[in-house]
C-alpha positions, -999 to 999 in steps of 0.1 A, spaced: -167 118 -76 -160 98 -107 -148 62 -101 -116 69 -121 -107 98 -99 -114 77 -68 -91 50 -81 -64 75 -90 -65 91 -55 -63 58 -38 -36 44 -60 -15 75 -59 -18 77 -21 -9 40 -16 20 42 -40 34 73 -24 30 57 10 49 26 -1 77 48 -15 79 68 17 83 39 40 105 19 16 141 15 29 135 31 63 154 13 90 147 33 121 115 47 136 132 81 138 132 82 100 94 81 100 70 110 106 45 90 127 18 116 130 18 120 92 18 83 87 -11 79 111 -32 103 91 -20 90 57 -27 54 66 -61 62 79 -69 81 47 -57 53 25 -78 28 45 -109 49 42 -104 54 5 -100 16 1 -132 11 20 -151 36 -2 -140 22 -36 -169 8 -55 -168 -30 -54 -162 -34 -91 -133 -10 -90 -118 -27 -60 -122 -61 -76 -104 -49 -107 -73 -36 -88 -72 -58 -58 -43 -79 -70 -21 -49 -77 -32 -31 -46 -23 -62 -26 12 -62 -39 18 -25 -33 3 -27 3 23 -59 9 56 -43 0 47 -14 23 39 -39 51 73 -55 45 89 -21 50 69 -13 81 72 -46 100 109 -44 109 105 -7 120 71 -6 137 61 -42 141 32 -62 128 8 -50 155 14 -12 152 -18 6 142 -2 20 110 9 -15 99 -25 -29 109 -43 -3 87 -22 -14 57 -29 -50 65 -66 -41 60 -59 -35 23 -46 -69 14 -63 -101 4 -56 -124 34 -60 -155 12 -30 -144 -8 6 -144 4 24 -112 10 54 -103 -12 86 -119 2 102 -85 8 98 -47 2 120 -53 -29 96 -77 -46 91 -57 -78 89 -84 -104 59 -74 -125 65 -60 -160 45 -27 -163 19 -25 -190 36 6 -204 71 -9 -204 88 -19 -236 119 -39 -243 148 -18 -254 
């Protein structure tokens, strides 16, 4: 599979995961069997990304995964297997975003109106 397709699949899955868990306040709002499978697939995709691709996107991936972690921790806890899988996607030397709402990066495709 082409590296661009691998990157797209990984990024789309991680971004969708972050969006799904965002704003959830109660465990009953989460489909845990689906999240178990989803998080395992994201972790596997991350592990299979070529090193040069991972190096190029690690900073952005870290922030997306970090915001997902910030959404998961209050609901599932830091040591839940789903949360731990997402922790495996971050750079432990870098701080996590302060909250799940830490969207402060201007997108490359944005323009000032």
